[in-house]
Jmol script that loads the backbone (N, CA, C; Angstrom):
load data "model"
ATOM      1  N   MET A   1      93.931 100.953  80.851  1.00  0.00           N
ATOM      2  CA  MET A   1      94.258 100.918  82.170  1.00  0.00           C
ATOM      3  C   MET A   1      95.277 102.032  82.506  1.00  0.00           C
ATOM      4  N   GLU A   2      96.142 102.110  81.691  1.00  0.00           N
ATOM      5  CA  GLU A   2      97.264 102.927  81.662  1.00  0.00           C
ATOM      6  C   GLU A   2      97.100 104.442  81.941  1.00  0.00           C
ATOM      7  N   ILE A   3      95.866 104.674  80.780  1.00  0.00           N
ATOM      8  CA  ILE A   3      95.491 106.276  80.811  1.00  0.00           C
ATOM      9  C   ILE A   3      95.002 106.368  82.163  1.00  0.00           C
ATOM     10  N   LEU A   4      94.281 105.804  83.054  1.00  0.00           N
ATOM     11  CA  LEU A   4      94.133 105.971  84.320  1.00  0.00           C
ATOM     12  C   LEU A   4      95.195 106.832  85.116  1.00  0.00           C
ATOM     13  N   GLY A   5      96.361 105.990  85.079  1.00  0.00           N
ATOM     14  CA  GLY A   5      97.414 106.144  85.943  1.00  0.00           C
ATOM     15  C   GLY A   5      98.026 107.938  85.363  1.00  0.00           C
ATOM     16  N   TRP A   6      98.133 107.795  84.120  1.00  0.00           N
ATOM     17  CA  TRP A   6      98.323 109.098  83.255  1.00  0.00           C
ATOM     18  C   TRP A   6      97.706 110.342  83.901  1.00  0.00           C
ATOM     19  N   VAL A   7      95.921 110.066  83.820  1.00  0.00           N
ATOM     20  CA  VAL A   7      95.298 110.943  84.273  1.00  0.00           C
ATOM     21  C   VAL A   7      95.768 111.464  85.668  1.00  0.00           C
ATOM     22  N   GLY A   8      95.794 110.225  86.633  1.00  0.00           N
ATOM     23  CA  GLY A   8      96.034 110.585  87.826  1.00  0.00           C
ATOM     24  C   GLY A   8      97.149 111.273  87.949  1.00  0.00           C
ATOM     25  N   THR A   9      98.197 111.443  87.411  1.00  0.00           N
ATOM     26  CA  THR A   9      99.431 111.748  87.397  1.00  0.00           C
ATOM     27  C   THR A   9      99.369 113.330  87.412  1.00  0.00           C
ATOM     28  N   ALA A  10      98.802 113.666  85.790  1.00  0.00           N
ATOM     29  CA  ALA A  10      98.096 114.970  85.417  1.00  0.00           C
ATOM     30  C   ALA A  10      97.491 115.743  86.613  1.00  0.00           C
ATOM     31  N   LEU A  11      96.415 115.050  87.221  1.00  0.00           N
ATOM     32  CA  LEU A  11      95.595 115.598  88.463  1.00  0.00           C
ATOM     33  C   LEU A  11      96.676 116.205  89.770  1.00  0.00           C
ATOM     34  N   VAL A  12      97.785 115.272  89.797  1.00  0.00           N
ATOM     35  CA  VAL A  12      98.594 115.705  90.848  1.00  0.00           C
ATOM     36  C   VAL A  12      99.242 116.813  90.571  1.00  0.00           C
ATOM     37  N   ILE A  13      99.566 116.954  89.303  1.00  0.00           N
ATOM     38  CA  ILE A  13     100.447 118.339  88.845  1.00  0.00           C
ATOM     39  C   ILE A  13      99.408 119.466  88.997  1.00  0.00           C
ATOM     40  N   ALA A  14      98.100 119.405  88.750  1.00  0.00           N
ATOM     41  CA  ALA A  14      97.278 120.295  88.403  1.00  0.00           C
ATOM     42  C   ALA A  14      96.947 120.866  90.098  1.00  0.00           C
ATOM     43  N   ALA A  15      96.906 119.630  91.140  1.00  0.00           N
ATOM     44  CA  ALA A  15      96.637 120.126  92.186  1.00  0.00           C
ATOM     45  C   ALA A  15      97.789 120.739  92.879  1.00  0.00           C
ATOM     46  N   TYR A  16      99.111 120.669  92.697  1.00  0.00           N
ATOM     47  CA  TYR A  16     100.112 121.634  93.116  1.00  0.00           C
ATOM     48  C   TYR A  16     100.244 122.926  92.469  1.00  0.00           C
ATOM     49  N   TYR A  17      99.709 122.942  91.223  1.00  0.00           N
ATOM     50  CA  TYR A  17      99.837 124.380  90.566  1.00  0.00           C
ATOM     51  C   TYR A  17      99.245 125.415  91.308  1.00  0.00           C
ATOM     52  N   PRO A  18      98.087 125.317  91.601  1.00  0.00           N
ATOM     53  CA  PRO A  18      97.757 126.835  92.559  1.00  0.00           C
ATOM     54  C   PRO A  18      98.522 127.143  93.910  1.00  0.00           C
ATOM     55  N   GLN A  19      98.921 126.317  94.431  1.00  0.00           N
ATOM     56  CA  GLN A  19      99.744 126.548  95.334  1.00  0.00           C
ATOM     57  C   GLN A  19     101.216 126.781  95.141  1.00  0.00           C
ATOM     58  N   ILE A  20     101.720 126.308  94.310  1.00  0.00           N
ATOM     59  CA  ILE A  20     103.170 126.929  93.345  1.00  0.00           C
ATOM     60  C   ILE A  20     103.039 128.181  93.130  1.00  0.00           C
ATOM     61  N   HIS A  21     102.022 128.489  92.279  1.00  0.00           N
ATOM     62  CA  HIS A  21     102.137 129.716  91.347  1.00  0.00           C
ATOM     63  C   HIS A  21     101.583 130.727  92.560  1.00  0.00           C
ATOM     64  N   HIS A  22     100.620 130.684  93.284  1.00  0.00           N
ATOM     65  CA  HIS A  22     100.611 131.770  94.564  1.00  0.00           C
ATOM     66  C   HIS A  22     101.845 132.019  95.430  1.00  0.00           C
ATOM     67  N   LEU A  23     102.926 131.128  95.466  1.00  0.00           N
ATOM     68  CA  LEU A  23     104.093 131.273  96.373  1.00  0.00           C
ATOM     69  C   LEU A  23     105.037 131.948  95.449  1.00  0.00           C
ATOM     70  N   TYR A  24     104.974 131.711  94.100  1.00  0.00           N
ATOM     71  CA  TYR A  24     106.008 132.090  93.242  1.00  0.00           C
ATOM     72  C   TYR A  24     105.460 133.696  93.036  1.00  0.00           C
ATOM     73  N   VAL A  25     104.185 133.702  92.426  1.00  0.00           N
ATOM     74  CA  VAL A  25     103.921 135.394  92.183  1.00  0.00           C
ATOM     75  C   VAL A  25     103.902 136.066  93.177  1.00  0.00           C
ATOM     76  N   GLU A  26     103.050 135.608  94.407  1.00  0.00           N
ATOM     77  CA  GLU A  26     102.891 136.952  95.846  1.00  0.00           C
ATOM     78  C   GLU A  26     104.130 136.469  96.672  1.00  0.00           C
ATOM     79  N   ARG A  27     104.680 135.564  96.490  1.00  0.00           N
ATOM     80  CA  ARG A  27     105.828 135.366  97.519  1.00  0.00           C
ATOM     81  C   ARG A  27     105.370 135.512  98.854  1.00  0.00           C
ATOM     82  N   CYS A  28     104.043 134.843  98.847  1.00  0.00           N
ATOM     83  CA  CYS A  28     103.304 134.784 100.129  1.00  0.00           C
ATOM     84  C   CYS A  28     103.125 133.230 100.615  1.00  0.00           C
ATOM     85  N   ALA A  29     103.667 132.808 101.952  1.00  0.00           N
ATOM     86  CA  ALA A  29     103.184 131.609 102.486  1.00  0.00           C
ATOM     87  C   ALA A  29     102.741 131.735 103.725  1.00  0.00           C
ATOM     88  N   TRP A  30     101.878 132.569 103.997  1.00  0.00           N
ATOM     89  CA  TRP A  30     100.862 132.631 104.926  1.00  0.00           C
ATOM     90  C   TRP A  30      99.997 131.331 105.047  1.00  0.00           C
ATOM     91  N   GLY A  31     100.139 130.700 106.503  1.00  0.00           N
ATOM     92  CA  GLY A  31      99.187 129.452 106.684  1.00  0.00           C
ATOM     93  C   GLY A  31      99.929 128.292 106.123  1.00  0.00           C
ATOM     94  N   ILE A  32     101.035 128.276 105.510  1.00  0.00           N
ATOM     95  CA  ILE A  32     101.764 127.026 104.972  1.00  0.00           C
ATOM     96  C   ILE A  32     102.571 126.530 106.211  1.00  0.00           C
ATOM     97  N   SER A  33     102.092 124.956 106.611  1.00  0.00           N
ATOM     98  CA  SER A  33     103.044 124.391 107.520  1.00  0.00           C
ATOM     99  C   SER A  33     104.049 123.620 106.882  1.00  0.00           C
ATOM    100  N   VAL A  34     104.992 124.012 107.393  1.00  0.00           N
ATOM    101  CA  VAL A  34     106.368 123.593 106.837  1.00  0.00           C
ATOM    102  C   VAL A  34     106.802 122.112 107.200  1.00  0.00           C
ATOM    103  N   LEU A  35     106.302 121.873 108.397  1.00  0.00           N
ATOM    104  CA  LEU A  35     106.453 120.613 108.639  1.00  0.00           C
ATOM    105  C   LEU A  35     105.321 119.513 107.939  1.00  0.00           C
ATOM    106  N   THR A  36     104.590 120.004 107.630  1.00  0.00           N
ATOM    107  CA  THR A  36     103.443 119.285 106.888  1.00  0.00           C
ATOM    108  C   THR A  36     104.258 118.665 105.736  1.00  0.00           C
ATOM    109  N   TRP A  37     104.362 119.765 105.023  1.00  0.00           N
ATOM    110  CA  TRP A  37     105.006 119.406 103.450  1.00  0.00           C
ATOM    111  C   TRP A  37     106.503 118.569 103.858  1.00  0.00           C
ATOM    112  N   LEU A  38     107.451 118.564 104.953  1.00  0.00           N
ATOM    113  CA  LEU A  38     108.349 117.762 105.124  1.00  0.00           C
ATOM    114  C   LEU A  38     107.906 116.280 105.359  1.00  0.00           C
ATOM    115  N   ILE A  39     106.821 116.076 106.187  1.00  0.00           N
ATOM    116  CA  ILE A  39     106.403 114.893 106.289  1.00  0.00           C
ATOM    117  C   ILE A  39     105.809 114.330 104.956  1.00  0.00           C
ATOM    118  N   TRP A  40     104.948 115.243 104.207  1.00  0.00           N
ATOM    119  CA  TRP A  40     104.919 114.676 102.766  1.00  0.00           C
ATOM    120  C   TRP A  40     106.007 114.032 101.964  1.00  0.00           C
ATOM    121  N   LEU A  41     107.082 115.103 102.187  1.00  0.00           N
ATOM    122  CA  LEU A  41     108.236 114.542 101.139  1.00  0.00           C
ATOM    123  C   LEU A  41     108.762 113.356 101.689  1.00  0.00           C
ATOM    124  N   ALA A  42     108.911 113.243 103.065  1.00  0.00           N
ATOM    125  CA  ALA A  42     109.467 111.753 103.685  1.00  0.00           C
ATOM    126  C   ALA A  42     108.501 110.773 102.973  1.00  0.00           C
ATOM    127  N   ALA A  43     107.449 110.972 103.304  1.00  0.00           N
ATOM    128  CA  ALA A  43     106.310 109.814 102.517  1.00  0.00           C
ATOM    129  C   ALA A  43     106.147 109.545 101.145  1.00  0.00           C
ATOM    130  N   SER A  44     106.798 110.638 100.329  1.00  0.00           N
ATOM    131  CA  SER A  44     107.002 110.472  98.767  1.00  0.00           C
ATOM    132  C   SER A  44     108.288 109.724  98.630  1.00  0.00           C
ATOM    133  N   VAL A  45     109.432 109.974  99.194  1.00  0.00           N
ATOM    134  CA  VAL A  45     110.897 109.347  99.173  1.00  0.00           C
ATOM    135  C   VAL A  45     110.299 107.864  99.501  1.00  0.00           C
ATOM    136  N   LEU A  46     109.508 107.507 100.438  1.00  0.00           N
ATOM    137  CA  LEU A  46     109.623 106.193 101.016  1.00  0.00           C
ATOM    138  C   LEU A  46     108.878 105.219  99.816  1.00  0.00           C
ATOM    139  N   LEU A  47     107.632 106.233  99.314  1.00  0.00           N
ATOM    140  CA  LEU A  47     107.094 105.353  98.299  1.00  0.00           C
ATOM    141  C   LEU A  47     107.869 105.132  96.962  1.00  0.00           C
ATOM    142  N   LEU A  48     108.443 106.140  96.904  1.00  0.00           N
ATOM    143  CA  LEU A  48     109.210 106.213  95.466  1.00  0.00           C
ATOM    144  C   LEU A  48     109.928 105.129  95.497  1.00  0.00           C
ATOM    145  N   THR A  49     110.922 104.755  96.559  1.00  0.00           N
ATOM    146  CA  THR A  49     111.553 103.719  96.704  1.00  0.00           C
ATOM    147  C   THR A  49     110.961 102.364  96.900  1.00  0.00           C
ATOM    148  N   TYR A  50     109.830 102.267  97.518  1.00  0.00           N
ATOM    149  CA  TYR A  50     108.906 101.286  97.416  1.00  0.00           C
ATOM    150  C   TYR A  50     108.538 101.096  95.904  1.00  0.00           C
ATOM    151  N   CYS A  51     108.097 101.801  95.222  1.00  0.00           N
ATOM    152  CA  CYS A  51     108.059 101.852  93.779  1.00  0.00           C
ATOM    153  C   CYS A  51     108.868 101.174  92.903  1.00  0.00           C
ATOM    154  N   ALA A  52     110.043 101.914  93.108  1.00  0.00           N
ATOM    155  CA  ALA A  52     111.398 101.334  92.477  1.00  0.00           C
ATOM    156  C   ALA A  52     111.923 100.131  92.642  1.00  0.00           C
ATOM    157  N   LEU A  53     111.728  99.600  94.062  1.00  0.00           N
ATOM    158  CA  LEU A  53     111.924  98.163  94.284  1.00  0.00           C
ATOM    159  C   LEU A  53     110.922  97.195  93.686  1.00  0.00           C
ATOM    160  N   ARG A  54     109.667  97.666  93.475  1.00  0.00           N
ATOM    161  CA  ARG A  54     108.706  96.807  92.928  1.00  0.00           C
ATOM    162  C   ARG A  54     108.550  96.953  91.555  1.00  0.00           C
ATOM    163  N   ARG A  55     109.386  97.665  90.726  1.00  0.00           N
ATOM    164  CA  ARG A  55     109.351  98.064  89.689  1.00  0.00           C
ATOM    165  C   ARG A  55     108.253  98.561  88.846  1.00  0.00           C
ATOM    166  N   GLU A  56     107.388  99.335  89.683  1.00  0.00           N
ATOM    167  CA  GLU A  56     106.427 100.265  89.328  1.00  0.00           C
ATOM    168  C   GLU A  56     106.449 101.307  88.728  1.00  0.00           C
ATOM    169  N   ALA A  57     106.616 101.461  87.581  1.00  0.00           N
ATOM    170  CA  ALA A  57     106.998 102.848  86.828  1.00  0.00           C
ATOM    171  C   ALA A  57     106.107 103.714  87.011  1.00  0.00           C
ATOM    172  N   MET A  58     104.677 103.659  86.907  1.00  0.00           N
ATOM    173  CA  MET A  58     103.793 104.376  86.943  1.00  0.00           C
ATOM    174  C   MET A  58     103.922 105.209  88.275  1.00  0.00           C
ATOM    175  N   LEU A  59     103.632 104.229  89.152  1.00  0.00           N
ATOM    176  CA  LEU A  59     103.486 104.877  90.515  1.00  0.00           C
ATOM    177  C   LEU A  59     104.734 105.871  91.040  1.00  0.00           C
ATOM    178  N   ALA A  60     105.931 105.398  90.255  1.00  0.00           N
ATOM    179  CA  ALA A  60     107.215 105.894  90.685  1.00  0.00           C
ATOM    180  C   ALA A  60     107.230 107.339  89.782  1.00  0.00           C
ATOM    181  N   VAL A  61     106.920 107.522  88.862  1.00  0.00           N
ATOM    182  CA  VAL A  61     106.710 108.942  87.983  1.00  0.00           C
ATOM    183  C   VAL A  61     105.741 109.514  88.957  1.00  0.00           C
ATOM    184  N   VAL A  62     104.357 109.299  89.529  1.00  0.00           N
ATOM    185  CA  VAL A  62     103.790 110.060  90.423  1.00  0.00           C
ATOM    186  C   VAL A  62     104.544 110.580  91.586  1.00  0.00           C
ATOM    187  N   GLN A  63     105.192 109.792  92.206  1.00  0.00           N
ATOM    188  CA  GLN A  63     105.979 109.916  93.294  1.00  0.00           C
ATOM    189  C   GLN A  63     107.091 110.932  93.085  1.00  0.00           C
ATOM    190  N   ALA A  64     107.857 110.745  91.958  1.00  0.00           N
ATOM    191  CA  ALA A  64     109.029 111.687  91.553  1.00  0.00           C
ATOM    192  C   ALA A  64     108.154 113.023  91.260  1.00  0.00           C
ATOM    193  N   VAL A  65     106.979 113.298  90.795  1.00  0.00           N
ATOM    194  CA  VAL A  65     106.483 114.356  90.373  1.00  0.00           C
ATOM    195  C   VAL A  65     106.384 115.002  91.854  1.00  0.00           C
ATOM    196  N   ASN A  66     105.354 114.146  92.728  1.00  0.00           N
ATOM    197  CA  ASN A  66     105.351 114.802  93.996  1.00  0.00           C
ATOM    198  C   ASN A  66     106.442 115.424  94.680  1.00  0.00           C
ATOM    199  N   ILE A  67     107.709 114.597  94.792  1.00  0.00           N
ATOM    200  CA  ILE A  67     108.773 115.057  95.433  1.00  0.00           C
ATOM    201  C   ILE A  67     109.366 116.072  94.845  1.00  0.00           C
ATOM    202  N   ALA A  68     109.187 116.452  93.301  1.00  0.00           N
ATOM    203  CA  ALA A  68     109.616 117.604  92.564  1.00  0.00           C
ATOM    204  C   ALA A  68     108.633 118.887  92.889  1.00  0.00           C
ATOM    205  N   ALA A  69     107.327 118.657  93.081  1.00  0.00           N
ATOM    206  CA  ALA A  69     106.570 119.764  93.613  1.00  0.00           C
ATOM    207  C   ALA A  69     106.638 120.217  95.088  1.00  0.00           C
ATOM    208  N   ILE A  70     107.094 119.177  96.006  1.00  0.00           N
ATOM    209  CA  ILE A  70     107.215 119.526  97.234  1.00  0.00           C
ATOM    210  C   ILE A  70     108.364 120.173  97.649  1.00  0.00           C
ATOM    211  N   VAL A  71     109.573 119.864  97.053  1.00  0.00           N
ATOM    212  CA  VAL A  71     110.889 120.512  97.178  1.00  0.00           C
ATOM    213  C   VAL A  71     110.681 121.982  96.572  1.00  0.00           C
ATOM    214  N   THR A  72     109.911 122.271  95.240  1.00  0.00           N
ATOM    215  CA  THR A  72     109.460 123.351  94.830  1.00  0.00           C
ATOM    216  C   THR A  72     108.670 124.252  95.805  1.00  0.00           C
ATOM    217  N   THR A  73     107.746 123.734  96.555  1.00  0.00           N
ATOM    218  CA  THR A  73     107.239 124.489  97.299  1.00  0.00           C
ATOM    219  C   THR A  73     107.724 124.984  98.467  1.00  0.00           C
ATOM    220  N   LEU A  74     108.769 123.947  99.269  1.00  0.00           N
ATOM    221  CA  LEU A  74     109.366 124.244 100.372  1.00  0.00           C
ATOM    222  C   LEU A  74     110.380 125.379  99.961  1.00  0.00           C
ATOM    223  N   LEU A  75     111.261 125.220  98.720  1.00  0.00           N
ATOM    224  CA  LEU A  75     112.197 126.394  98.255  1.00  0.00           C
ATOM    225  C   LEU A  75     111.348 127.614  98.216  1.00  0.00           C
ATOM    226  N   LEU A  76     110.143 127.859  97.695  1.00  0.00           N
ATOM    227  CA  LEU A  76     109.702 129.013  97.515  1.00  0.00           C
ATOM    228  C   LEU A  76     108.624 129.581  98.798  1.00  0.00           C
ATOM    229  N   VAL A  77     108.835 128.735  99.841  1.00  0.00           N
ATOM    230  CA  VAL A  77     108.489 129.118 101.020  1.00  0.00           C
ATOM    231  C   VAL A  77     109.528 129.943 101.984  1.00  0.00           C
ATOM    232  N   ARG A  78     110.732 129.129 101.573  1.00  0.00           N
ATOM    233  CA  ARG A  78     111.885 130.028 102.153  1.00  0.00           C
ATOM    234  C   ARG A  78     112.138 131.193 101.526  1.00  0.00           C
ATOM    235  N   ARG A  79     111.847 131.328 100.270  1.00  0.00           N
ATOM    236  CA  ARG A  79     111.973 132.948  99.852  1.00  0.00           C
ATOM    237  C   ARG A  79     110.826 133.972 100.009  1.00  0.00           C
ATOM    238  N   SER A  80     109.511 133.037 100.563  1.00  0.00           N
ATOM    239  CA  SER A  80     108.503 134.084 100.746  1.00  0.00           C
ATOM    240  C   SER A  80     108.916 135.109 101.843  1.00  0.00           C
ATOM    241  N   ASP A  81     108.431 136.563 101.319  1.00  0.00           N
ATOM    242  CA  ASP A  81     109.226 137.308 102.330  1.00  0.00           C
ATOM    243  C   ASP A  81     107.799 138.584 102.661  1.00  0.00           C
ATOM    244  N   ARG A  82     106.640 138.248 102.317  1.00  0.00           N
ATOM    245  CA  ARG A  82     105.739 139.046 102.687  1.00  0.00           C
ATOM    246  C   ARG A  82     104.365 138.277 102.685  1.00  0.00           C
ATOM    247  N   VAL A  83     103.271 138.894 103.163  1.00  0.00           N
ATOM    248  CA  VAL A  83     101.968 138.447 103.415  1.00  0.00           C
ATOM    249  C   VAL A  83     101.113 139.061 101.811  1.00  0.00           C
ATOM    250  N   CYS A  84     100.447 138.419 100.958  1.00  0.00           N
ATOM    251  CA  CYS A  84      99.777 138.760 100.070  1.00  0.00           C
ATOM    252  C   CYS A  84      98.477 139.759 100.572  1.00  0.00           C
ATOM    253  N   PRO A  85      97.784 140.606  99.630  1.00  0.00           N
ATOM    254  CA  PRO A  85      96.896 141.302 100.026  1.00  0.00           C
ATOM    255  C   PRO A  85      95.870 140.513 100.694  1.00  0.00           C
ATOM    256  N   HIS A  86      95.230 139.684  99.881  1.00  0.00           N
ATOM    257  CA  HIS A  86      94.156 138.550 100.221  1.00  0.00           C
ATOM    258  C   HIS A  86      94.459 137.959 101.626  1.00  0.00           C
ATOM    259  N   HIS A  87      95.622 137.482 101.767  1.00  0.00           N
ATOM    260  CA  HIS A  87      95.997 137.067 103.372  1.00  0.00           C
ATOM    261  C   HIS A  87      96.033 137.904 104.551  1.00  0.00           C
ATOM    262  N   LEU A  88      96.425 139.004 104.288  1.00  0.00           N
ATOM    263  CA  LEU A  88      96.687 139.942 104.954  1.00  0.00           C
ATOM    264  C   LEU A  88      94.977 140.683 105.431  1.00  0.00           C
ATOM    265  N   LYS A  89      94.151 140.628 104.190  1.00  0.00           N
ATOM    266  CA  LYS A  89      92.702 140.777 104.477  1.00  0.00           C
ATOM    267  C   LYS A  89      92.222 139.816 105.550  1.00  0.00           C
ATOM    268  N   SER A  90      92.495 138.556 105.166  1.00  0.00           N
ATOM    269  CA  SER A  90      92.008 137.473 105.927  1.00  0.00           C
ATOM    270  C   SER A  90      92.531 137.512 107.643  1.00  0.00           C
ATOM    271  N   ALA A  91      93.808 137.975 107.436  1.00  0.00           N
ATOM    272  CA  ALA A  91      94.322 137.868 108.853  1.00  0.00           C
ATOM    273  C   ALA A  91      93.775 139.171 109.830  1.00  0.00           C
ATOM    274  N   GLY A  92      93.486 140.207 109.094  1.00  0.00           N
ATOM    275  CA  GLY A  92      93.018 141.360 109.602  1.00  0.00           C
ATOM    276  C   GLY A  92      91.700 141.136 110.117  1.00  0.00           C
ATOM    277  N   ALA A  93      90.755 140.408 109.410  1.00  0.00           N
ATOM    278  CA  ALA A  93      89.340 140.194 109.837  1.00  0.00           C
ATOM    279  C   ALA A  93      89.499 139.218 111.115  1.00  0.00           C
ATOM    280  N   ALA A  94      90.447 138.114 111.113  1.00  0.00           N
ATOM    281  CA  ALA A  94      90.459 137.220 111.925  1.00  0.00           C
ATOM    282  C   ALA A  94      90.818 137.846 113.488  1.00  0.00           C
ATOM    283  N   ALA A  95      91.760 138.961 113.396  1.00  0.00           N
ATOM    284  CA  ALA A  95      92.269 139.860 114.532  1.00  0.00           C
ATOM    285  C   ALA A  95      91.092 140.574 115.359  1.00  0.00           C
ATOM    286  N   ARG A  96      90.414 140.915 114.252  1.00  0.00           N
ATOM    287  CA  ARG A  96      89.123 141.682 114.737  1.00  0.00           C
ATOM    288  C   ARG A  96      88.103 140.860 115.642  1.00  0.00           C
ATOM    289  N   ARG A  97      88.111 139.840 115.298  1.00  0.00           N
ATOM    290  CA  ARG A  97      87.020 138.768 115.932  1.00  0.00           C
ATOM    291  C   ARG A  97      87.134 138.934 117.775  1.00  0.00           C
TER     292      ARG A  97
END
end "model"
wireframe off; spacefill off
backbone 0.3
color backbone group
């Protein structure tokens, strides 16, 4: 059963990778809601606290990974200074409608 938890943790990491990679490489935060990410951060901190109090190590690791990825995302959003060509094209197409 423990393998399911570790596979789930790996999927959490895999799910964050495309967003963090795009923010890091393209420096583009177009369409990202900082408020949403802040709410997810607050939720993860509360869940990590719950896991720690219940001594749920596996779930605590998942929440620690979530917190690290969310903080990384928020920091990269702050340093974003442009719109990438892909999103610029999308924005232009939406504006022409």
